[in-house]
C-alpha positions in Angstrom: 119.5 -69.1 -129.9 120.0 -71.4 -126.9 116.9 -71.9 -124.6 117.2 -72.8 -121.0 115.4 -75.9 -119.8 115.8 -75.1 -116.1 113.3 -72.8 -114.3 114.0 -69.1 -114.0 115.4 -68.3 -110.5 112.7 -65.7 -109.9 109.7 -67.5 -111.3 107.9 -67.1 -107.9 107.4 -63.4 -108.7 105.2 -64.4 -111.7 103.2 -66.7 -109.4 102.6 -64.1 -106.7 99.2 -63.1 -108.1 97.9 -66.7 -107.9 99.2 -67.3 -104.3 96.5 -67.8 -101.7 97.4 -67.9 -98.1 95.8 -70.4 -95.7 96.3 -68.0 -92.8 93.3 -65.9 -91.9 94.0 -62.4 -90.6 92.8 -61.6 -87.1 89.3 -60.0 -86.9 89.2 -56.2 -86.7 88.6 -54.7 -83.3 85.4 -52.8 -83.1 85.6 -49.2 -82.0 84.6 -48.6 -78.4 81.8 -46.2 -77.5 84.2 -43.5 -76.4 86.1 -43.8 -79.7 82.8 -43.5 -81.7 81.8 -40.5 -79.6 85.1 -38.8 -80.2 84.9 -39.4 -83.9 81.4 -38.0 -84.1 82.4 -34.9 -82.1 85.3 -34.3 -84.4 83.0 -34.7 -87.4 80.5 -32.3 -85.9 83.2 -29.7 -85.2 84.4 -29.9 -88.8 80.9 -29.6 -90.2 80.1 -26.7 -87.9 83.2 -24.9 -89.0 82.3 -25.3 -92.6 78.7 -24.1 -91.9 80.0 -21.2 -89.9 82.4 -20.2 -92.7 79.5 -20.2 -95.1 77.3 -18.1 -92.8 80.0 -15.5 -92.3 81.5 -15.7 -95.8 78.5 -15.5 -98.1 77.4 -12.0 -96.9 81.0 -10.8 -97.3 81.1 -12.0 -100.9 77.8 -10.4 -102.0 78.2 -7.3 -104.1 76.7 -4.0 -102.8 73.9 -3.1 -105.2 73.2 0.3 -103.6 75.9 1.9 -105.9 77.6 5.2 -105.1 74.9 6.4 -102.6 77.3 6.0 -99.7 78.9 9.3 -98.7 82.3 9.2 -96.9 82.3 10.9 -93.6 84.9 13.4 -94.7 82.7 14.5 -97.6 79.7 14.9 -95.4 81.3 17.6 -93.3 82.0 20.0 -96.1 
């Protein structure tokens, strides 16, 4: 079969992994004090919501171990 001696037109795609740029990206801006305060308040709100759902949800999920000792109000008046 005939082999080409000329370079492949899209050979730069294969070299893309080895390419290193000499341009440095700009430094990241630091979050201001108000932004950090806002992020922490959002985090506290989310954590408080999760804690509150546990506080109110766990007693609702517990099984009643007292059994059939409860008497409905309609049966108590007979």
